[in-house]
C-alpha positions in Angstrom: 72.2 114.8 95.2 72.1 115.9 98.7 74.9 116.0 100.1 75.5 113.4 103.1 73.9 111.0 100.3 77.2 112.7 97.8 79.9 112.8 101.3 79.1 109.0 101.5 79.1 108.3 97.9 82.0 109.7 97.4 83.9 107.8 100.1 82.5 104.3 98.9 84.7 105.4 95.7 87.9 106.2 97.3 87.0 103.4 100.0 87.2 100.2 96.7 89.4 102.3 95.1 92.3 102.5 97.5 92.4 99.4 99.0 96.1 97.4 99.1 97.0 100.8 99.0 97.3 101.8 102.1 100.4 102.0 103.1 102.2 103.7 100.3 99.5 106.7 101.1 100.0 108.5 104.8 96.8 108.4 106.6 94.2 110.9 106.1 95.3 111.5 102.4 93.8 109.3 99.0 95.8 109.4 96.1 94.3 110.2 92.7 95.2 109.5 89.0 94.7 112.7 86.3 95.6 114.2 83.8 94.2 113.4 80.0 96.6 111.2 78.4 99.3 110.3 80.2 97.9 110.3 83.8 99.8 112.0 87.6 99.4 110.4 90.8 98.0 113.0 93.7 98.1 112.4 97.0 95.3 114.6 98.4 93.3 115.0 102.0 91.2 113.2 102.5 88.8 116.5 103.8 88.8 117.5 100.0 85.9 114.8 100.2 83.6 117.5 101.2 84.7 120.0 98.5 81.5 119.6 95.9 84.3 121.1 93.4 85.5 117.6 94.2 82.5 115.1 94.4 81.6 116.8 90.9 85.0 114.7 89.8 84.4 111.9 91.8 80.6 111.6 90.6 81.9 112.5 86.0 84.6 109.5 87.2 82.2 107.0 88.4 80.7 107.6 85.3 83.6 107.0 83.0 85.4 104.5 84.9 82.2 103.1 87.4 84.8 100.7 90.1 87.2 99.8 87.1 90.2 102.2 87.6 92.5 101.8 84.7 95.4 102.2 87.4 94.1 100.9 90.6 93.8 103.9 92.1 91.5 106.5 91.6 91.0 108.3 88.1 90.1 110.9 86.7 89.0 112.2 83.4 90.4 116.1 84.1 92.8 118.0 83.2 96.5 118.1 84.9 96.0 122.0 85.2 92.1 122.6 86.2 93.0 119.6 89.6 96.3 121.7 90.3 94.1 124.7 89.8 91.0 123.3 91.8 93.6 121.6 94.6 96.1 125.0 95.0 92.2 127.0 95.5 91.2 124.3 98.3 95.1 125.0 100.4 94.8 128.4 100.3 91.1 128.1 102.6 
């Protein structure tokens, strides 16, 4: 899949998942729920949507949940430690 369509698709997923949550998330960020058993909420910059690794996680989320996320926000099927490692690497740039 080309980069631009993946970015547009990722934005579509995020916009649907955070509708109604905008007041609890700072402008320029979005909330995600991560974890296998117990989900933990993370607020991450929207700029992460440009990152191929985040786009891959969003694709996995779409495959597993479609647009019906059980937490009411975007749920990513990923272990919490892997997500923290990924975001730490992205923060380093």
